[in-house]
C-alpha positions in Angstrom: -102.1 -75.5 141.9 -100.8 -72.1 143.0 -98.9 -70.0 140.5 -95.1 -70.2 140.8 -93.1 -67.1 141.7 -92.1 -66.7 138.1 -95.7 -67.1 136.9 -96.6 -64.2 139.1 -93.8 -62.1 137.8 -95.0 -62.8 134.3 -98.4 -61.6 135.4 -96.8 -58.4 136.6 -95.0 -58.0 133.3 -98.4 -58.6 131.5 -99.7 -55.8 133.7 -102.2 -57.9 135.7 -104.5 -55.3 137.4 -104.4 -56.9 140.8 -100.6 -57.0 140.8 -100.3 -53.4 139.5 -102.5 -52.3 142.3 -100.7 -54.3 145.0 -97.3 -55.9 144.2 -96.2 -55.9 147.8 -96.9 -59.6 148.6 -95.1 -60.6 145.4 -92.1 -58.5 146.5 -92.1 -60.1 149.9 -92.3 -63.6 148.4 -89.4 -62.8 146.1 -87.4 -61.5 149.0 -88.0 -64.7 151.0 -87.0 -66.8 148.0 -84.0 -64.7 147.1 -81.1 -65.9 149.2 -80.1 -63.1 148.3 -81.2 -62.8 144.6 -83.9 -64.4 142.6 -83.5 -65.0 138.8 -86.8 -64.6 136.9 -86.9 -66.3 133.5 -90.1 -64.4 132.8 -88.3 -61.1 133.2 -85.0 -62.2 131.9 -83.3 -60.6 134.9 -82.4 -61.0 138.6 -85.1 -59.4 140.7 -83.5 -57.4 143.5 -85.7 -56.7 146.5 -83.1 -56.4 149.2 -82.2 -52.9 150.2 -78.5 -53.8 150.9 -78.1 -55.7 147.6 -79.8 -52.9 145.7 -77.4 -50.4 147.3 -74.4 -52.6 146.4 -75.5 -52.6 142.7 -76.3 -48.9 142.2 -73.1 -47.7 143.8 -71.0 -49.9 141.5 -71.5 -48.5 137.9 -68.2 -50.2 136.8 -69.9 -53.6 137.3 -73.5 -52.6 136.8 -74.2 -50.3 133.8 -77.3 -48.1 133.6 -77.4 -48.1 129.8 -80.7 -49.8 129.6 -82.7 -48.6 132.7 -86.3 -49.2 131.6 -86.0 -52.6 129.8 -83.9 -55.6 129.1 -82.7 -55.8 125.5 -85.2 -58.5 124.8 -88.1 -56.2 125.8 -86.8 -53.5 123.4 -87.4 -55.9 120.4 -91.1 -55.1 120.0 -90.3 -51.4 119.7 -87.6 -52.1 117.2 -89.8 -54.5 115.2 -92.6 -51.9 115.0 -90.1 -49.2 114.0 -88.9 -51.3 111.1 -92.4 -51.6 109.8 -93.3 -47.9 110.5 -90.1 -46.9 108.6 -91.7 -48.1 105.4 -94.5 -45.5 105.8 -93.5 -42.5 103.6 -94.4 -39.9 106.1 -92.6 -41.7 109.0 -89.3 -42.7 107.3 -87.3 -39.6 108.4 -88.8 -39.7 112.0 -87.7 -43.4 112.4 -84.3 -42.7 111.1 -83.9 -39.9 113.6 -85.3 -42.1 116.3 -82.7 -44.8 115.6 -79.9 -42.3 115.7 -81.0 -40.7 118.9 -81.3 -44.0 120.7 -77.7 -44.9 120.2 -76.6 -42.1 122.5 -76.1 -42.3 126.3 -77.4 -39.3 128.3 -78.1 -39.0 132.0 -80.3 -42.0 133.0 -78.8 -44.2 130.2 -75.2 -43.0 130.7 -72.4 -44.3 132.9 -69.2 -42.6 134.2 -67.3 -40.7 133.0 -70.0 -39.4 130.5 -72.6 -39.3 133.2 -70.4 -37.5 135.7 -69.7 -34.8 133.0 -73.4 -34.4 132.2 -74.4 -34.2 135.8 -71.8 -31.5 136.5 -73.1 -29.5 133.6 -76.8 -29.9 134.5 -76.8 -29.8 138.3 -77.1 -26.0 138.1 -80.5 -26.3 136.5 -81.9 -27.7 139.8 -79.8 -25.7 142.2 -81.3 -25.0 145.7 -81.4 -21.3 145.2 -83.6 -21.7 142.1 -86.0 -24.1 144.0 -86.3 -21.6 146.8 -87.2 -18.9 144.4 -89.7 -21.2 142.7 -91.7 -21.9 145.9 -94.0 -18.9 145.7 -94.8 -19.7 142.1 -95.6 -23.3 142.9 -97.9 -22.1 145.7 -99.6 -19.7 143.3 -100.2 -22.4 140.6 -101.5 -24.7 143.3 -103.9 -22.0 144.6 -105.2 -21.4 141.1 -105.8 -25.1 140.6 -107.7 -25.5 143.9 -109.8 -22.4 143.1 -111.0 -24.1 140.0 -112.8 -26.8 142.0 -113.1 -25.5 145.6 -116.6 -24.3 145.2 -117.9 -27.7 144.0 -117.0 -29.7 147.0 -115.9 -32.5 144.7 -112.9 -33.1 142.4 -110.8 -35.7 140.6 -107.6 -34.7 142.4 -105.6 -36.8 139.9 -106.9 -35.0 136.8 -107.5 -31.6 138.2 -104.5 -31.3 140.5 -101.9 -34.0 140.5 -101.5 -34.0 136.7 -101.5 -30.2 136.4 -99.3 -28.9 139.1 -96.1 -30.6 138.0 -97.0 -30.2 134.3 -97.5 -26.5 134.6 -94.3 -26.1 136.6 -92.0 -28.0 134.4 -93.5 -26.4 131.3 -92.9 -22.9 132.8 -89.3 -23.9 133.7 -88.8 -25.0 130.1 -90.4 -21.9 128.7 -93.4 -23.6 127.0 -96.4 -21.3 126.6 -99.3 -22.6 128.7 -101.5 -22.5 125.6 -99.4 -25.5 124.4 -99.7 -27.4 127.6 -101.9 -30.1 125.9 -99.2 -30.8 123.3 -96.6 -30.9 126.1 -98.6 -33.4 128.1 -99.2 -35.5 124.9 -95.4 -35.7 124.4 -94.8 -36.7 128.0 -97.5 -39.5 127.8 -96.0 -40.8 124.6 -92.4 -40.9 126.1 -93.8 -43.2 128.8 -95.2 -45.7 126.3 -92.1 -48.1 126.3 -91.5 -47.9 130.0 -92.8 -51.0 131.8 -94.8 -52.2 128.9 -93.4 -55.2 127.1 -95.6 -55.2 124.1 -96.7 -51.7 123.0 -98.9 -51.6 119.9 -97.7 -50.4 116.5 -99.9 -47.3 116.8 -98.4 -46.5 120.2 -94.8 -46.9 118.9 -95.7 -44.7 115.9 -97.0 -42.0 118.3 -93.9 -42.4 120.5 -91.5 -41.9 117.5 -93.5 -39.0 116.1 -93.6 -37.2 119.5 -89.8 -37.6 119.8 -89.3 -35.9 116.5 -91.8 -33.1 117.2 -90.1 -32.5 120.6 -86.6 -32.3 119.1 -87.8 -29.9 116.4 -89.5 -27.7 119.0 -86.7 -27.6 121.5 -83.9 -27.3 118.9 -85.3 -23.9 118.0 -85.7 -22.9 121.6 -82.1 -24.0 122.4 -80.8 -21.8 119.5 -82.8 -18.9 120.8 -81.5 -19.3 124.4 -77.9 -19.6 123.2 -78.3 -16.2 121.5 -80.4 -14.6 124.3 -80.1 -16.5 127.6 -82.8 -16.1 130.2 -83.1 -17.2 133.8 -84.8 -20.5 133.0 -84.1 -24.2 132.8 -83.8 -24.3 129.1 -81.1 -21.6 129.1 -79.2 -23.6 131.7 -79.3 -26.6 129.4 -78.6 -24.7 126.2 -75.5 -23.1 127.7 -74.3 -25.8 130.1 -70.6 -26.7 129.9 -67.9 -28.4 131.9 -64.4 -27.1 131.9 -65.2 -25.1 128.8 -66.8 -28.0 126.9 -70.4 -27.6 126.0 -73.0 -30.4 125.9 -73.7 -31.9 122.5 -77.0 -31.2 120.8 -78.1 -34.8 121.5 -77.2 -34.4 125.2 -79.3 -31.2 125.4 -82.3 -32.6 123.7 -82.3 -35.9 125.6 -81.8 -34.2 128.9 -84.8 -32.0 128.3 -86.9 -35.0 127.3 -85.9 -36.8 130.5 -86.7 -33.6 132.5 -90.1 -33.5 131.0 -91.0 -37.1 131.7 -89.4 -37.3 135.2 -90.6 -33.8 136.0 -94.3 -34.6 135.8 -95.1 -38.3 135.6 -93.5 -39.4 138.9 -94.5 -36.2 140.8 -98.1 -36.7 139.6 -98.0 -40.2 141.2 -96.6 -38.8 144.4 -99.3 -36.2 144.6 -102.0 -38.7 143.9 -100.7 -41.0 146.6 -100.6 -38.1 149.0 -104.2 -37.2 148.2 -105.3 -40.8 148.6 -103.6 -41.1 152.0 -105.2 -37.9 153.3 -108.6 -38.8 151.9 -108.6 -42.3 153.6 -106.7 -41.8 156.8 -108.6 -39.0 158.5 -106.8 -39.3 161.8 -103.5 -38.6 160.1 -105.1 -35.9 157.9 -106.4 -34.0 161.0 -103.0 -34.4 162.8 -101.1 -32.9 159.8 -103.7 -30.1 159.5 -103.0 -29.1 163.1 -99.2 -29.4 162.8 -97.9 -28.5 159.4 -94.3 -29.0 160.6 -95.0 -32.7 160.1 -95.6 -32.3 156.4 -92.0 -32.9 155.2 -91.8 -36.2 157.2 -95.2 -37.2 155.7 -94.0 -36.6 152.2 -90.9 -38.7 152.8 -93.0 -41.6 154.1 -95.3 -41.3 151.1 -92.3 -41.7 148.9 -91.0 -44.7 150.8 -94.4 -46.4 151.2 -95.4 -46.2 147.5 -92.4 -45.3 145.4 -93.6 -43.8 142.0 -90.9 -45.8 140.2 -91.2 -49.5 141.1 -87.8 -50.4 139.7 -85.2 -50.0 136.9 -82.7 -52.2 135.2 -78.9 -52.6 135.4 -76.8 -54.8 133.1 -73.6 -56.6 134.2 -70.5 -55.3 132.4 -68.4 -58.3 133.5 -68.8 -61.6 135.3 -69.7 -61.0 138.9 -71.8 -62.3 141.8 -74.9 -61.4 143.7 -74.1 -62.8 147.1 -73.1 -66.4 146.3 -75.0 -66.4 143.0 -72.8 -66.2 139.9 -73.8 -63.6 137.3 -72.5 -63.6 133.7 -71.6 -60.5 131.8 -74.6 -59.2 130.0 -77.2 -60.4 132.5 -79.7 -58.0 133.8 -80.8 -57.0 137.3 -84.1 -55.3 138.0 -83.4 -53.2 141.1 -86.9 -52.8 142.7 -86.8 -49.6 144.6 -90.4 -50.0 145.8 -89.6 -53.4 147.2 -86.3 -52.3 148.8 -88.2 -49.5 150.5 -90.3 -52.2 152.3 -87.3 -54.4 153.3 -87.6 -55.1 157.0 -83.8 -54.6 157.2 -84.4 -51.0 156.2 -87.2 -50.2 158.7 -89.4 -52.1 161.2 -93.0 -52.9 160.2 -92.3 -51.7 156.6 -95.9 -52.0 155.4 -97.1 -49.6 158.0 -97.4 -46.0 157.0 -95.6 -44.2 159.9 -94.5 -40.5 159.7 -92.7 -40.9 163.1 -90.0 -43.2 162.0 -86.6 -42.4 163.5 -85.0 -42.4 160.1 -86.3 -42.8 156.5 -83.5 -43.8 154.2 -85.7 -44.7 151.3 -84.5 -45.1 147.7 -87.6 -43.7 146.0 -85.3 -41.2 144.1 -82.7 -43.9 143.5 -79.2 -43.8 145.1 -75.6 -43.1 144.2 -74.5 -42.0 140.7 -78.1 -41.8 139.3 -79.8 -40.2 142.3 -82.7 -38.2 140.8 -81.5 -34.8 139.7 -85.0 -33.3 140.2 -85.7 -34.7 143.6 -85.7 -31.2 145.2 -88.5 -30.0 142.8 -90.5 -33.2 143.5 -90.2 -32.7 147.3 -91.2 -29.0 147.0 -94.3 -29.9 144.9 -95.1 -32.7 147.3 -95.0 -30.3 150.3 -97.1 -27.6 148.6 -99.5 -30.2 147.3 -99.9 -31.7 150.8 -100.7 -28.4 152.3 -103.2 -27.6 149.6 -105.0 -30.9 150.1 -105.0 -30.4 153.9 -106.8 -27.1 153.2 -109.8 -29.0 151.7 -112.2 -29.2 154.6 -113.2 -32.8 155.5 -111.4 -34.3 152.5 -112.6 -37.8 152.0 -112.7 -40.4 149.2 -115.8 -40.2 147.1 -118.3 -43.1 147.2 -118.0 -43.6 143.5 -114.2 -43.7 143.4 -112.7 -46.7 141.7 -109.1 -47.9 141.8 -107.4 -47.7 138.4 -103.6 -47.9 138.0 -101.1 -46.9 135.3 -100.6 -49.6 132.7 -96.9 -50.1 133.6 -95.0 -52.3 135.9 -92.3 -49.6 136.3 -94.4 -46.5 136.6 -96.9 -47.3 139.3 -99.7 -44.9 140.3 -103.4 -44.1 140.4 -105.1 -42.7 137.3 -108.0 -41.1 139.1 -108.7 -39.9 142.6 -112.4 -38.9 143.2 -112.8 -37.0 146.5 -115.4 -34.9 148.3 -114.9 -32.0 150.8 -116.8 -29.1 152.2 -117.1 -26.5 149.4 -115.6 -23.1 149.9 -115.0 -20.0 147.8 -111.2 -20.1 147.3 -107.9 -21.0 148.9 -107.5 -21.2 152.7 -103.8 -20.7 152.9 -100.7 -22.7 152.1 
């Protein structure tokens, strides 16, 4: 007998490799069964695949709180259970205590109005358009240096050698982290992603996650103090000195914002760049068309975001009794707003499974929508554009014969973990 819809959702939560690689049929089937929302007992949440219904939820923070975006409360229990045991380890007791204290606060992607409005007003300046325009030459320079490292070989793992490094180098520079410590920085970022989309992390993983949070706070507390005394023209100075109507951010708000910038500033953009590289390496007709007309690159990046959103979905929790269409929803129930599914809603665009850079409009929600629209979307788009041009400069880029498809171990953060390609070797960059 075929698996039920909820059985398949359970497989997604259990990180079934086939569903991580291709959840699209599952999303289509949920949409067909929704009328207009489907409640998954396996997930403990309403699964929202409709673009319109998702829109209605995310623009109504008074009814749908963002305070638990990456998990239902039930799914947080394994982390709490492991933390209780880890707290009995002498060298981890203080770190666990700090972890518990930090996770009571609400900052940016865990905050609702009016706190969220205040925080966004204070931090929007960090990603202002003028700063991004000034950054573009540096993004291109870093990209050129990365390409120069493998251009002569005619072969590369574009995931490891490019997609991981470009956003990581850029966000580390923006935060003022010396590049000699890039490995530590990447380790923190990987650990911060451990609880996201993974229902049952191991005790060792939770220990690493808690330890990284403490190390990150210690490191950046000192940097915040330095930047308050001697501000520079950098992201951490903006965060350290941000205020609204004369009121500064709290220490917890500063540290949590920086932690979110680190994770969002590299993990999701890495996925975008890997998806871009895969598309160019497998669709040679499109690759050649873009190479001949670089003005099409921005539309290509937007379609890459729509077609395979780096963040599959996030949670909202009902603050009061409400309805999803004609379905009653009780206060405290969760909804999983599946951005990746909504981006392939036929009501949003015709033939949604087709990758088409010539669409008349592309109102995707890969960066979210409304109150929590991604604060760093401008930087991600810039790096996507620069990365596309860099990969188009790899002559005859194609997928390597020994490439295998491996995906991230998360049902929320979806993306490749390697991208083996070949191309005609050359001695340096060709232009960006």
